[in-house]
C-alpha positions as CSV (number, residue, x, y, z in Angstrom):
1,L,-0.2,0.0,0.2
2,I,1.4,3.2,-1.1
3,S,-1.2,5.7,-0.4
4,T,-4.9,6.3,0.1
5,N,-7.8,8.8,-0.3
6,I,-10.5,7.7,2.3
7,P,-12.8,10.2,1.2
8,S,-12.8,9.1,-2.4
9,D,-12.3,5.2,-1.8
10,L,-9.1,5.4,-3.5
11,A,-5.9,3.3,-2.9
12,L,-2.6,3.3,-4.6
13,L,-1.1,-0.1,-4.4
14,K,2.5,-1.4,-5.9
15,A,2.4,-4.4,-7.8
16,S,5.3,-6.8,-8.4
17,S,4.8,-6.7,-11.9
18,F,2.7,-5.5,-14.9
19,E,2.6,-6.8,-18.3
20,G,-0.6,-5.3,-19.9
21,R,-1.3,-2.5,-21.7
22,P,-2.2,0.4,-19.4
23,A,-5.3,2.3,-19.1
24,I,-5.9,5.5,-20.8
25,F,-8.0,8.1,-18.9
26,A,-10.6,10.2,-20.8
27,P,-11.4,14.1,-19.7
28,S,-14.1,14.7,-17.2
29,S,-16.0,16.3,-20.3
30,V,-16.5,13.0,-21.7
31,V,-19.1,12.1,-18.6
32,Q,-22.4,13.5,-19.8
33,M,-26.1,12.1,-19.0
34,G,-27.0,9.6,-21.1
35,A,-23.6,8.6,-22.1
36,E,-23.2,4.9,-22.8
37,L,-20.5,3.3,-20.6
38,V,-19.3,-0.2,-19.4
39,V,-18.2,-1.5,-16.3
40,Y,-15.3,-4.4,-15.9
41,G,-14.3,-6.0,-12.3
42,F,-14.6,-9.1,-10.3
43,P,-17.9,-9.1,-8.2
44,L,-19.0,-11.6,-6.1
45,T,-15.2,-13.2,-6.8
46,D,-16.1,-16.4,-4.8
47,D,-19.1,-17.1,-6.5
48,L,-18.8,-15.6,-10.1
49,S,-16.1,-16.1,-12.5
50,T,-12.4,-15.4,-11.7
51,Q,-11.8,-14.0,-15.2
52,G,-14.0,-11.1,-14.5
53,N,-17.4,-9.5,-15.3
54,F,-18.1,-7.1,-18.1
55,T,-21.7,-5.0,-17.7
56,S,-23.0,-2.0,-19.6
57,G,-25.1,1.1,-18.7
58,I,-25.1,4.9,-19.4
59,V,-24.7,7.8,-17.1
60,S,-27.9,8.6,-15.5
61,A,-26.8,11.5,-13.3
62,M,-24.1,13.8,-13.3
63,S,-23.8,13.6,-9.2
64,G,-24.0,11.1,-6.9
65,L,-26.3,11.0,-3.4
66,N,-27.2,14.3,-2.1
67,D,-25.7,16.0,-5.2
68,D,-22.0,14.8,-4.6
69,L,-20.0,16.4,-7.5
70,T,-17.2,14.0,-7.3
71,L,-19.6,11.1,-8.2
72,F,-21.7,10.3,-11.1
73,Q,-24.5,8.2,-11.1
74,M,-24.8,5.0,-13.6
75,T,-27.2,2.1,-14.4
76,A,-24.4,-0.4,-15.1
77,P,-25.3,-3.3,-12.7
78,V,-22.2,-3.6,-9.9
79,Q,-22.2,-5.7,-6.6
80,P,-19.6,-6.2,-4.0
81,G,-16.1,-6.5,-5.7
82,N,-16.6,-4.3,-8.3
83,S,-15.5,-1.4,-6.2
84,G,-12.2,0.2,-7.5
85,G,-12.9,-1.3,-11.1
86,P,-12.9,0.5,-14.1
87,V,-15.9,2.6,-15.8
88,L,-14.9,3.2,-19.3
89,S,-16.7,5.1,-22.1
90,I,-17.4,3.4,-25.6
91,S,-14.1,4.7,-26.7
92,G,-12.5,2.4,-24.0
93,R,-11.1,5.3,-22.0
94,I,-11.6,5.4,-18.0
95,I,-14.3,8.0,-17.2
96,G,-14.7,6.7,-13.6
97,V,-13.9,4.2,-11.1
98,V,-16.7,2.0,-9.3
99,V,-17.3,3.2,-5.7
100,A,-20.9,2.2,-4.3
101,T,-24.1,1.0,-4.8
102,A,-27.6,2.3,-3.4
103,D,-28.3,0.8,0.0
104,Q,-31.5,-1.3,-0.9
105,E,-32.4,-1.7,2.7
106,F,-32.1,2.1,3.4
107,F,-34.5,2.9,0.5
108,R,-37.0,0.3,1.3
109,G,-37.2,1.6,4.9
110,Q,-37.1,5.1,4.0
111,R,-39.0,5.3,0.7
112,G,-40.7,1.6,0.6
113,T,-38.8,1.0,-2.6
114,D,-36.0,-1.0,-3.8
115,A,-33.4,1.7,-5.6
116,Q,-33.1,-0.1,-9.1
117,N,-29.6,0.5,-11.3
118,V,-28.6,3.2,-8.9
119,N,-24.7,2.5,-8.8
120,F,-21.9,5.5,-8.3
121,A,-18.6,5.8,-9.7
122,I,-15.9,8.8,-8.9
123,H,-15.3,11.0,-12.0
124,S,-12.2,10.3,-13.7
125,A,-10.9,13.8,-12.6
126,I,-10.7,12.6,-9.1
127,S,-8.6,9.9,-9.8
128,M,-6.2,11.4,-12.1
129,R,-5.6,14.2,-9.0
130,F,-5.1,11.2,-6.9
131,L,-2.3,10.0,-9.1
132,D,-0.9,13.1,-9.9
133,T,-0.5,13.9,-5.8
134,N,1.6,10.7,-5.6
135,N,3.5,11.4,-8.7
136,V,2.2,8.5,-11.0
137,N,2.2,8.8,-14.5
138,Y,-0.8,8.1,-16.7
139,E,-1.9,8.8,-20.2
140,T,-5.1,10.6,-21.4
141,D,-6.8,10.9,-24.5
142,A,-9.1,13.7,-25.4
143,S,-9.9,12.5,-29.1
144,L,-13.5,10.8,-29.2
145,T,-12.4,8.8,-32.2
146,G,-15.7,6.6,-32.2
147,S,-16.8,3.9,-30.0
148,L,-15.0,0.3,-29.9
149,S,-16.9,-2.9,-30.0
150,L,-18.0,-4.2,-26.6
151,A,-15.8,-7.4,-27.0
152,D,-12.5,-5.2,-27.8
153,I,-13.2,-2.9,-24.6
154,A,-13.9,-6.2,-22.6
155,N,-10.4,-7.7,-23.9
156,M,-8.8,-4.2,-23.2
157,S,-10.2,-3.9,-19.8
158,Q,-8.7,-7.8,-18.8
159,E,-5.3,-6.3,-19.5
160,F,-5.0,-3.7,-16.9
161,T,-7.5,-4.8,-14.2
162,G,-7.0,-7.4,-11.4
163,I,-8.3,-8.9,-8.2
164,V,-7.1,-7.3,-5.2
165,R,-7.8,-9.6,-2.2
166,C,-7.6,-7.8,1.2
167,R,-6.7,-10.0,4.2
168,N,-6.6,-9.2,7.7
């Protein structure tokens, strides 16, 4: 563990080796309401695929709970284990990092309903600032050169995303 940012739920870890292609960030301006996105991660790792899961959705709100501007809301399904995983644009660029899903028990108790497809990610700008603070180099790409196939984005995601298991 090199560094953490607890309010943003980010951690910087040092890996012993990395042989994949690095992720490329998109500028925050790419995140717009209604924009298509995809999420790659390892939800429910002891039950689902250890090769990862790939889901899609849209940006459904430009802020998080209580209008938190560091987050955006998305409809792509996520579960425990997706946290820390990339949220990508359809051009395959990182636009966010998965951090949370709506607390179903809270919404049932307070509103009498389930909150469907209410999930949250940190804007890429927050992640890039965290990397800047820790002197970590990364690439950005402001060009929006069309979209890639979902299969291409899924393959790309597997190259720079891995499972992190925490042990006490």
